[in-house]
C-alpha positions, 0 to 999 in steps of 0.5 A: 529764820531761826535766831541761830541762823541769823547770828551765823549770817551776821558772823559771816558778814563780820568776817567779810567786813574784816577781810574788806578792810584788810584788802584795802590796806594791802592793795593801797600799799601794793599799788603805791609801789607803782603809782608812788606813795603820794596823796594823789595816788592814795586818792586814786586808789581809794576812788578805784576801790570805792568805784568797784564797790559801787558797781558791785552794789548795783550788780548784786542788787539786780540779782539778789532777788533772782537767785538764792541770796546766800549762794549769790553771796558765796559766789561774790566772795569766791570771785573776790578771793580768786581775783585777789590772789592774782592782783600781786602778779598783775601788779608785777607785770605792769610795775616795770620801769617802762610802764611807769615811764609811759604813765608819767610821760602822759603828764598832769591830768592824763597821767592821773586818769591813766593811773585811776583807770589802771587801778580801777580795772586791776581791782574791779573783779575783787571790789565788785565782788565785795560790793555785791555781798551787801545786797545778797546778804540783805536778802539773806538775813530778812525774815519772811514778809516782815518789816523787821527785815530792815532792822535786821539788815541795818544790824547786820550792816553794823556788824559788818562795819565792826568787822571792818574796824577789827580788820584795820586794827589787826592789819596795822598792828600785826599783819602788815609787819609780821605776815607781810603786805601781800600776804595780808591780802592772801589772809583776806582772800582765805577769809573770803573763801571760808565765808563762801564755803560756810554760806553755801553750806547754810544755803544748802540747809535752808528751806526753799521758802526761807530763801525766796521771800521778800517784802512786797508793797501793801503786805501789811508792813507799817512803821511808826510814820504811818502808811507808805502813801502818806510818807511818800506824799510828805517827801514828794512835796517838791521832789520825788521820794526816790530822788530825795533819798538818793540825793540825801544818800549822796550828801551822807556819803560825801560828808562822811568820807570828807570828814574822815579825811579832815579828822585824819588831818586834824589829828596829824597836828598832835599825833606822831603820824605813824600807821598806828595813830592813823589806824586808831583814828580810822578804827574809832571812826569805823566804830562810830559808823558801826554803832550807828548802824546798830542804833539805826536798827533800833530807832527805825522801828520806833521813830519815823525814818523820814524824821530820823534822817533829817534829825541825824543831818541836823545834829551831825552838823552841830556835832561837827562844830562841837567836835572841832571846838572840843579838839582845840580846847583839849589839845591847844594844838600841843604835841600829844605826849605820855609817860607810860610807853607805847601802849599808853600813847596808843590809849591816849590817841584812842581816848582823844579820838573818842572824845572828839570824833565818835559822836559825829561819826555815830550820828552821821552813820545813822543816815544811810540805814535810816534811808534804807528803812524809809525806802521800805514803804515804797519799793519792792526789792530790798536788795535792789533798794539797799544796793542803789542807795549804797551805790550812790552813797559810795560814789559820793564818798569817793568824790568827797575824799578826792574833793576834800583832799585836793580842793577843800583843804588847799582852797579853804583850809582845815577849819573852813573845810569843817565849817563847809561840811557843817553848813552842807548838812544843816542846809540839807536838813533844813530843806528836807524839813521845809519841804514837809512844812514843819516850820518850827522844827526848821527854825530850830534847826536853822538857829542851832546850826547857825549858832554852832557854825558861827562859834566855830568860825570865830574860834578857828579865826582866833586859833594860834597861827604859829606866832609863838616864842618870838616868831611870826608866821610869814605864810601858811600853806594848806597842802594835802599833806598838812600845814606847811609853815614858814616862820621868822624869829622877830629878834634874829631874823632866822627863818625856819620851815615846819610841817603840821606845827611840830615837825621842823624841816630846819632853819637858817640859823644854827642848822645852816652848817649842819644842813650844808654838811649833809651835801658837802660830805658825800660830794667831797668823798666822790672825786668827780661828782658831775651829776647829783641827786638829792632825795628830799628838799626841805629847807633847800639848804642841803641841796643848795650847797651843791651849788658851791661845788664847781664840779657839780654840773647839774643836779636833781632834787625830788620833793614829795610836797609841792608846797615845800618847794614854794616855802623853800623860796622864802629861804633863798638867801640860805639855800642860794635860791636853789629852787630856781637855779639853772643847774638844779631841776626840781621834781615833785614826786615820791622819791622811790617812784622817781627812781623807778621812772627816771632814765638818768644816772648819777654820780652821787645820791643823797638821801635826806633825814626821813622821819622813820615812824611816819606812815609809809616813810619807812619804805625809804629805808627798804632794801628795794629802795636802796637797790633802786638807788644802786641801779641809778648810780654810775660806776664808782657812784656814791650813795649817802643816806642820812639817819637821825639816831635820835629817831631810832632805837638800837635795833632799828638802826641795826635793821637799816644799816644791815639792809643798806649793807646787803646792797652796798657791802662796802658800807661805811658810817660817818658822823654828820652831827656830833651831839648827844641829844640830836646825833646824826650819822650817814651810811655811805655805800659805793657802787664799785671802787672809788679812790680819793686823791689827796691833792684833788681833795685839798684843792676842792676844800680850799675852793669850798672854804672860799665859797662858804660864808661860814667855814665848817671846821670838819671839812677844811682838811682831809684829816678833819674830814677823816675824823668823822669816819666811824668805821665799816658796817658789816652784816653778820649772821641772819639779819632782820631786813626792812623790805617792802613786804615786811616794813619793819622800820615803819612799825618798830620805830613808833614803839622805840619813840614812845618807849624812850629807847631812842639813841640819845644821851645814855642810850647813845653812850651805851651804843657808842661803846658797845657797837660803834667803837667796835666796828672794823676800820674802813678798808683801802678799797673804799676810800684810798688814802682815807683808809683808817690805821689802828692808831688814827681810828683810836684817836678819832674814836676818842675825839668823837667820844669827847665831843659827844660825852665830854670824856675819852674813855668808856664808863666803867662797868657797874 
């Protein structure tokens, strides 16, 4: 095979790798619309994706030596692309509320298995096609009758993984937000078709002899480890060589995907957890695996593959321990901050990931290509060898992701999960070495691994547990979403909940009045709120405030993280024990999935403060989500969506408000917290018409003030309530909307955060004068007697401005 032809095939495999990761990113989000954007559904989709790849590896391995490899590769790419174009339509067919309710009605494990089966079957033709490309390409890139073929296969695999890394970067930085979620899958399909056409053309130009060659046992191929018989005999001392390789491949796959999960969790302790930061971590991890494959293509030609595998497993175990220790030392679990804007922040994220994660990822990535090389001396069909080992590796990887997310982390905790993987690798390396009676090497492996793991255990046990600033850690939950901590101030007794060290849900201290206001305001604006829904539990203080309204007969609370429900019980005095109250129903689910699956309707729906830049949280500000809320509202029902302005830029806020107003045209804006550093507002929309009766409102306010221990001065009279009203938000021109297909908020707000353009202090002052103060008054159809006159609006704005900035007039122009 000419060098030019080989490089052409590598280029095809590079594009194929990029398309494969773009598919995964797109399909995960599309299936999340049906299954919910939860950790369980993410695990289900990942398992379905990897399961399909494994089947493709097996099928491709069977036929890679029977047909022209490049024609087989082209056929696999065509199948992948054609089916990928049909997946969105299939998801539309099964995404109805009836199907979702049927799945949820099965409950527990049965529901999870049904979701996994549906995901697997929907993706199978495309994922199997993706998997089949590897064994076909491995047959296509090898030279005739040469041991060098395995070096070329490993290098091509590395190039494919580099393509996957690029696919992650391009998808998260450009395609998802600018092209669209489903359209990203279409771009990947077009790439697959292009690869198929080029591969078919190259195959047509090949000579027949070049496309049918294979390495046969006894062909004279020899590696540095000597004859195939001697290598096999060494490994077969207690276990057959084939079984040993497959077990090692399984351990490798399990460990690598488990590590990916653990590193994502580790970096979530210090990153802002946007899709960008997750993409950076994944890209660095894939870069390490790609480097490993290219290095393996060099190492396996110079060192015995059987020794290289054991060495990689041992050094990988040590590298894992060192990487965690290095992470603790560098970060001290402090929130990563930079002064150079968004680009500087992403560079800092990449730098930290490279320093701490690149080495173990690279070392462990060598194992699978080295196993391919080890198999070269005893098997006859390269495509089948690679396919079988990769299939086992992939299935174990899927298991590793699920086991780590739903058992290792919740049961053992983050630090001990790292220790477990390090021990697993060191034991596997030790057993392989002992089976070959290499006692000195085994003793070296044992001593060094034990030392590294012991140091990690000691360091992790002394790592900060949250007892800082006079606060003590009451309890920590290790959830699939990260650490959930309950803390108490040792001086005041104030309790708070937080996630992943740096994100506070709220507290029982100064936050109490503000959090209860988030429930009181929308409930008071509705004349008869008999049934309510709260999207998000957090501390439980907001939802618990509904218990102070006698008109509310029952209400539901939807919380994504089950451990948060447990943690909220520790704040029972402040949240009125809402988690166990007979009037309250707690549902652990994704809010959007709950709205799709429930048949209930509500008078009032309250959306909590959702961090807009966190990965996939922006869907809670999408047009489709607001439409689902409207569908679940009774006539005259009210939806209140709270927004933390200090987490949004001016354009981000406009996108959310415009998106909201396309579903609720009579949309009004209200203050929830008049503070220039941490301002909060509410978007309130009404389905139909709503009249507020003054007498009824006064009586309810009196009842509320008697029930409350701490009086809210903004909610004691109708006039004070009206002083929180900013005005009516109306859509003008052609607005930019946040949709499921184009999740603008998820990808724009991280830039606003890092570019210091959030709505607080001077930015808030400018926005107040130029936007909020210019809104039109609320119309009579919206709140009846609470409609604004020009005079009352002028007085309200002046009072609001004074409370925010200490003055009543706009700053003079410079």
